[in-house]
N, C-alpha and C positions, 0 to 999 in steps of 0.2 A: 401375517408375521413371517411367512416363508420368504417373501420378497425382501423384507427388511433384513432378515438374517443373511440372505445371500449377498446383499449389498455390503453389509458390514464385513462378512467373511472375505469378500473380494478385496475390500479396502485394506484389511489387515494383511492379506496375502501379498498385495502390492507393496505395502509398507515394509514387510519383512524382506521381500526381494530387493527393494531399494536399499535397505540397510546392509544387505549382503553384497552390494555392488552390482546387482543384476538389474540394471535400469532398462526395462523394456517399455513399459507403458507410462512410467512416471514422467511428468514434465516438471522440470525444475526451472523456475524463473529467477534469474540473477539480476539484481538492480545495482547499477553503479551510483556514484555520488550525484547529488542533485544540487543545483544552484537555487536555493529556496527564494532568495530575493528576486531572482529573475522570473521564477514561476509566479510569484505574487504580483510583480509588475505586469506580467503577461495578462493576468486576469483583471488588472486595474483596480486593485483593492489596497486600502491602507492596512497596516499591520493589525489593527483592531478588527477590521472587517474580515480579513483573511482568517485570522485566528478563530473568530466567532463562526464563520461559515463552515470551517472544516474541523471544529472541535479540538483546537490546539490552544494551549495557554499562550497568551501574548509573550510572557517571559520565555517560554520554550522557543517560540518563533524567533524572538530577538537573538537568542543564543545560536540558533541555526544560521541566521543571516550573518552574524558576526563571525561564525566559524568556530565558536567556543565548543560547540557540540554538533554532532551529526545525527540526523534522523535514522532510526533503525526499525526493523520489523514492519508492522502494519502502517506506521507513519511514513516510512520510506516508500512502501507500495502506493499509498494514497497520493503522495507527492508526485510519483512517477506517472500515475494515471492523470492527475490534474495537469501535469506538464504537457501531456499528449492530447487530452480531451477535456479541457476545463469546463466547457459548456455542458457536456454530457454529465459530468459529476455534479455540477451546480443544479441541473434540472433534476437529477436523481435525488439529490438531497432536499429539493424543494417539494417533492411529491409527498 
């Protein structure tokens, strides 16, 4: 339990430092907008296949592709990773 406590304490300390603007160890990843239709075309999937493979509703995917909505949070992270390494993500999800 000492190891778990130390890890949690360190994480909390880093979070507090980050919130106070003391960014030493924290790595902040910022993701820009993505072209969802282009990503889907790159992996060569239909809308139904893409949505099913990555756990996205087809309706949401269509809104993203039309530009009615934009992906945020974990969905944006996933799409950025798929854009860079689609094969790796597909292999990971297949395991």
